[in-house]
Structure formats: C-alpha cells, structure tokens
C-alpha positions in Angstrom: -8.9 24.2 -0.8 -7.2 22.8 2.1 -8.3 20.0 4.2 -9.3 21.5 7.3 -11.2 23.9 5.5 -13.8 21.1 4.0 -14.9 19.2 7.0 -12.7 16.4 7.5 -12.2 17.5 10.9 -11.8 13.9 12.2 -8.9 13.3 9.9 -7.0 16.8 10.7 -7.6 16.4 14.6 -6.2 13.2 14.6 -3.1 13.8 12.4 -2.3 17.4 13.7 -2.2 16.0 17.6 1.3 14.4 16.8 2.2 15.9 13.6 1.8 19.5 12.3 4.4 18.7 9.7 2.4 15.9 8.3 -0.6 18.6 7.8 1.5 20.4 5.3 3.2 17.6 3.5 -0.6 16.3 2.7 -1.9 20.1 1.4 1.7 20.4 -0.2 1.7 17.1 -1.8 -1.7 16.9 -3.3 -1.1 19.8 -5.4 1.6 17.8 -7.2 -0.2 14.5 -7.5 -1.3 14.9 -10.6 2.6 14.7 -12.1 3.2 11.4 -10.7 1.8 9.5 -14.1 4.5 7.4 -15.8 7.5 4.9 -14.2 9.8 7.9 -14.3 8.1 9.7 -11.8 8.5 7.2 -8.8 8.6 9.9 -5.8 11.8 8.9 -4.2 11.9 12.4 -3.1 8.6 11.8 -1.6 9.7 9.0 0.0 13.0 10.4 2.0 10.9 13.2 3.0 8.6 10.7 5.0 11.7 8.8 6.1 13.1 11.8 8.0 9.5 12.6 9.3 9.2 9.3 10.5 12.7 9.4 12.2 12.2 12.9 13.7 8.3 12.2 15.0 8.6 8.4 15.7 4.7 8.4 17.3 3.9 8.4 13.6 4.4 4.8 13.4 2.6 4.2 16.2 -0.8 5.5 14.5 -0.4 4.3 11.5 -3.8 4.4 10.1 -4.3 8.2 10.4 -0.9 8.5 8.9 -1.8 6.2 6.0 -5.4 8.1 5.7 -3.2 11.1 5.3 -0.5 9.8 3.2 -3.3 8.6 0.4 -5.2 11.8 0.6 -1.9 13.8 -0.5 -0.7 11.1 -3.0 -2.2 7.8 -3.2 1.0 6.1 -5.2 3.0 7.6 -2.5 0.8 6.1 0.2 1.0 2.9 -1.4 4.8 2.8 -1.9 5.1 3.6 1.8 3.0 0.6 2.7 5.3 -1.8 0.8 8.3 -0.1 2.6 7.0 -0.2 5.9 5.9 -4.3 5.1 9.8 -4.6 4.7 10.8 -2.8 7.8 8.3 -4.6 9.9 9.7 -8.1 8.7 13.4 -6.6 9.1 12.7 -5.6 12.6 10.8 -8.8 13.9 13.9 -10.9 12.5 16.3 -12.4 15.3 18.8 -12.0 12.6 21.6 -9.8 14.4 22.3 -8.2 10.9 19.4 -6.2 10.9 20.0 -3.4 13.3 23.6 -3.3 12.5 23.5 -3.7 8.2 20.3 -2.9 6.9 18.1 -1.2 9.3 19.6 2.0 9.5 20.2 3.0 5.9 16.2 2.1 5.5 15.3 4.1 8.1 17.1 7.3 7.2 15.8 6.9 3.8 19.1 6.7 2.2 18.1 3.2 1.2 14.8 1.9 -0.5 13.3 -1.4 0.9 10.4 -3.3 -0.3 8.7 -6.7 -0.2 8.2 -9.5 -2.8 5.6 -11.9 -0.7 2.2 -11.7 -2.1 3.0 -15.4 -3.7 2.5 -16.4 -0.1 -0.7 -14.9 0.9 -3.0 -14.1 -2.3 -1.1 -14.3 -5.7 -0.4 -17.4 -7.6 -2.3 -19.5 -5.0 -3.7 -21.7 -8.1 -0.1 -22.6 -8.9 0.9 -26.0 -8.2 5.0 -25.4 -7.7 5.8 -22.7 -5.6 6.5 -19.2 -7.8 9.9 -19.0 -6.0 11.6 -22.4 -4.6 15.1 -22.1 -2.2 17.7 -25.0 -2.4 20.4 -25.5 -0.4 24.0 -26.3 -1.5 25.6 -26.0 1.8 25.4 -22.7 3.4 24.3 -21.1 0.0 20.7 -20.6 -0.9 19.5 -20.6 -4.5 16.7 -19.0 -5.8 14.8 -19.7 -8.7 11.2 -18.3 -10.0 9.5 -14.9 -9.9 8.5 -12.3 -7.3 5.1 -11.2 -8.6 4.1 -7.5 -7.7 7.0 -6.1 -6.1 6.7 -2.3 -5.8 9.9 0.1 -6.7 11.6 -3.0 -8.2 13.8 -0.6 -10.2 14.5 1.6 -7.2 15.1 -1.1 -4.4 18.2 -1.7 -2.4 16.6 -4.6 -0.4 13.6 -6.7 -1.0 12.2 -9.1 1.3 11.5 -12.0 -0.4 9.4 -15.2 0.3 10.4 -18.6 -1.0 9.8 -22.2 -0.7 11.8 -25.3 -0.1 10.4 -28.3 -1.9 13.0 -30.4 -0.4 11.8 -29.6 3.2 8.3 -30.1 2.9 7.4 -26.8 1.3 9.3 -24.8 4.5 8.8 -21.3 3.8 11.3 -18.5 4.6 11.6 -14.9 4.1 15.2 -13.8 2.9 16.8 -10.5 2.3 17.7 -10.1 -1.4 20.3 -6.9 -1.9 20.4 -5.0 -5.5 22.3 -5.0 -7.8 22.8 -8.8 -7.4 24.1 -11.6 -10.1 20.9 -13.7 -10.9 18.2 -10.9 -9.6 16.5 -9.3 -12.4 13.6 -6.6 -11.5 11.2 -5.1 -14.3 11.1 -1.4 -14.9 7.6 -1.1 -13.9 4.5 -2.3 -15.6 1.9 0.1 -17.2 -1.0 -0.3 -15.0 -4.5 1.4 -15.1 -3.4 3.7 -11.9 -0.3 3.8 -9.9 2.3 3.4 -12.6 4.8 5.5 -10.8 5.0 2.8 -8.4 7.1 0.9 -10.5 5.4 -2.4 -9.5 6.6 -5.1 -11.6 7.8 -8.9 -11.4 11.5 -9.7 -10.1 12.9 -12.9 -11.9 15.5 -15.0 -10.2 17.5 -17.1 -12.1 20.0 -18.9 -9.8 20.3 -16.2 -7.6 22.3 -16.7 -4.6 21.8 -15.9 -0.6 23.8 -17.0 2.5 22.1 -18.2 5.6 23.0 -15.1 7.3 20.5 -13.6 4.7 17.5 -15.4 6.2 14.8 -13.1 8.1 12.1 -15.8 9.2 12.0 -19.3 8.7 12.1 -22.4 8.1 8.3 -22.1 8.9 5.2 -23.9 7.2 3.6 -20.5 7.2 6.3 -17.9 7.4 4.0 -15.2 7.8 2.1 -16.1 10.4 5.5 -17.0 12.0 6.8 -13.5 11.5 3.7 -12.0 13.4 3.1 -9.5 10.5 -0.1 -10.2 9.4 -1.5 -11.2 5.9 -3.6 -9.9 3.0 -6.3 -7.3 3.4 -5.0 -5.5 6.4 -6.8 -2.0 7.7 -3.7 -0.2 6.4 -5.4 -0.9 2.9 -8.7 0.6 4.3 -6.9 3.8 5.4 -5.5 4.1 1.4 -9.4 3.9 0.1 -10.6 6.6 2.9 -7.6 8.9 1.8 -8.7 8.8 -1.7 -12.2 9.1 -0.8 -11.6 12.0 1.3 -10.1 13.9 -2.0 -13.1 13.2 -4.2 -15.6 14.1 -1.3 -13.8 17.4 -1.0 -13.9 17.8 -4.5 -17.9 17.3 -4.3 -18.3 19.5 -1.6 -16.3 22.4 -3.2 -18.5 22.3 -6.3 -21.3 22.3 -4.0 -20.6 25.7 -3.0 -21.9 27.2 -6.5 -24.3 24.1 -7.5 -27.0 23.7 -4.5 -28.1 20.6 -6.1 -24.4 18.8 -5.1 -24.9 19.5 -1.0 -27.0 17.0 0.2 -24.9 14.1 -1.9 -21.8 15.7 -0.3 -22.9 15.5 3.2 -24.2 12.0 2.6 -20.9 10.9 1.5 -19.1 12.9 4.2 -21.4 11.4 6.9 -20.1 7.7 5.6 -16.5 8.6 5.5 -16.3 10.1 9.3 -18.2 6.8 10.3 -15.7 4.7 8.8 -12.6 7.0 10.1 -14.2 6.4 13.3 -14.3 2.8 13.3 -10.9 2.3 11.6 -8.9 4.3 13.8 -10.8 2.8 17.1 -9.4 -0.6 15.9 -11.3 -2.4 18.7 -11.3 -6.1 18.9 -14.9 -6.4 17.8 -13.8 -4.5 14.8 -14.7 -6.6 11.5 -11.6 -6.0 9.4 -13.5 -7.7 6.1 -16.8 -5.4 6.5 -14.5 -2.3 6.9 -12.3 -3.2 3.9 -15.8 -3.7 2.1 -17.1 -0.4 3.1 -13.8 1.7 2.4 -13.4 0.0 -1.0 -17.5 1.3 -1.6 -16.8 4.5 -0.5 -13.8 4.9 -2.5 -15.7 3.7 -5.7 -19.3 5.8 -5.2 -17.4 8.8 -4.0 -14.9 9.1 -7.3 -17.8 8.3 -9.4 -20.1 10.9 -7.6 -17.1 13.3 -8.4 -17.0 12.4 -12.1 -20.8 13.2 -12.4 -20.3 16.3 -11.0 -17.4 17.2 -13.1 -19.2 15.9 -16.1 -17.5 16.2 -19.8 -14.5 18.1 -17.9 -13.8 15.3 -15.7 -13.4 12.7 -18.4 -10.8 14.5 -20.5 -7.4 13.0 -19.8 -5.4 15.0 -17.0 -8.6 15.8 -14.8 -7.9 14.7 -11.5 -11.6 13.0 -10.8 -10.6 10.7 -13.7 -7.7 9.9 -12.1 -9.2 9.1 -8.9 -11.9 7.0 -10.7 -8.8 5.0 -12.1 -7.0 4.4 -8.4 -10.5 3.6 -6.6 -10.1 0.5 -9.3 -6.9 -0.4 -7.1 -8.6 -1.3 -4.4 -10.7 -4.1 -5.9 -7.5 -6.2 -6.7 -5.0 -5.2 -4.4 -4.3 -7.8 -1.3 -8.1 -8.1 -1.1 -9.1 -11.1 0.8 -11.4 -13.2 -1.2 -14.2 -12.8 1.1 -14.1 -8.9 0.3 -13.8 -9.8 -3.4 -17.1 -12.1 -3.4 -18.9 -9.6 -1.3 -18.4 -7.2 -4.2 -19.3 -9.4 -6.7 -22.7 -9.9 -4.9 -23.0 -6.1 -4.8 -21.8 -5.8 -8.8 -24.7 -8.6 -9.7 -27.4 -7.2 -7.6 -27.1 -10.3 -5.4 -28.4 -10.0 -1.8 -26.8 -12.1 0.6 
C-alpha cells in the first residue's frame, strides 16, 4: 500500500512540493528494502541515485528533515548511510581548504566517490578513554596518524573519510582531516555483523602510521573542532527524522491490518496522531524546539510502533524474513546511535519505571 493512501499526508505533501521523484523513490525502495541484509548488500546504486537526485533537485538539501524521513521510510539503512555522507559533505564544504571545490567535492556530489565520517570519538564514542583514540603527530609537513576510528559507515566502500584526530603535543588540539582510500596505513574493516543495519558496512578503521599532508586538513587545530567547524554534534534532528521514517512503516502496516481487523483501528489511529504531532514539530524546527525531547519522543514512537506491528503480526512476524521483525531490530538502533546522554538517561527512567 503506497504511503499516500494510508494517511501520512504531512510527509507526502511536504516532500512532493519539491520532489515528486522522491515519492517514487520511497515507494519503489520500500518494496526492496528487505533484500538489504548483509555486508555484501551495501546499497551503492541507491546512493548514486540519490546523489543524482540531489544534484538535479538542489532544494532537497535545504529541506533535509522531511528528506530524511522520506529516505528512512523507503529504507533505513540507505537513509543512515546518506546521513554519514552528508555529514562528510558539510565538513568539507565548511572548510577553507581550496582543495574542497577542486579535488574532493565534485566527484562526491555526483556520487562517483563515496565519502563518510570517522568522528564519533570526538563526541560520543570512547569518551572514557584517557588517550585519544586517534593521535596525530607532525614530522615537518607530514602528519602521522595512529589509532582507530570507531563506527565508520561504509568503510569498505569509501573513497574519502573525514577523520577526527588529536595532537597530544599541542595541548590536545583537534583536527578534521581528509583521508583518501586506499592508502598505506589505513585499514578499513569489511563491516560488522550488527543487530540491524549490517548492510551499512559500519566498522572500525585502523590507522598504523597513516600519513597526510598539511593540505589535507579540513578544520583545526582547535580545542573543539566540531564546534569550530560549525556542523553540530551528536543527537541532531536528523536522527529523529530517521526514527519517524521507520515508525511510519510500522504504523502503515498496522493501519493496513486494521482494514480486516477492526480491533486494531484505534491503536493505529493513536500512533498516527503521535506521528503527526512529532513530524509537525520536527519540520517546524523552531528555536523553542527541545531537540532532546523530540529525540526521546521519536525514539519512543519507533519502539512502540514497531512492537505494535509485531503484536499485530503475531507469530508470523517473529519468523526470520518478516518485515515487522526487522523493523523491531532496526528500532533498537536509535537507542545507541549518537544518542545524547540526557536522552539515554530518559530512556533508562522509562524502562525502569522511574518517573522524573
């Protein structure tokens, strides 16, 4: 059942205003998303399609939140990969390095080269480790990198990685640098077997005396290079958008089932009302918006909607290969990926029954 026949008119309206092609992409992709399962199923062709769509419909990048909801509705794995690609592009575009527009951006924007980020250790991952996960020391104009980049998406498919590094000799000044693959000393993993989104090929990239030049610096040195590059930190609204896209799939399933099973109608309607309220708040993006509160609400809805769909599907949904079982696994992603501590704490209070 296509999205626009099942009640999510807010999403359809906001997306179709600037890209009817994206509606087609959503409904086409959702039918094949079940085939995106292993590290061998990295959706490279979908990424190239979306890169071309972004080039021909530039307004997509100006309306990123409904865009991300639409991508996630079509395929959460593809949507997640695109957030990492866009994160790399933003950090390249905001750099003063003259190589950005001549050497790097053209092929990335066209989809000929895939770029991703290795920066989570600067914001959320491995913050308890005393030594920096990636160290950078200079030998003249040559920078030597050692350590490991955790949680890099598309590792085995990336041409470029925007990587974070710390120079201990410079009072722990931080850098964002461009790594080009393949290069000596850069060893990307093939992709970890995850509870969900395995096809994103997310893994560790080990660095053993990997070398860069000063002209490979995008941002830094700076004590907080993420803030200096003006690109935000963890827990942004884009992750809430992805959660709402997944919730839409589950609510749509529940609503379709309610056509034959009237007992499901009220539950589908309540979840749809919650979805509409959260989506309206998301795309409004007003200064008064509490991003953490919205993230908690979107996470909760993704979890409750997917579990409601599983309950409606009964035993059939618990069989490997059924979409609702996969959606339940995918909903767990939002509890761990770039989840601010305040949101994690709020989830723990909910799970333990502790009302704050």
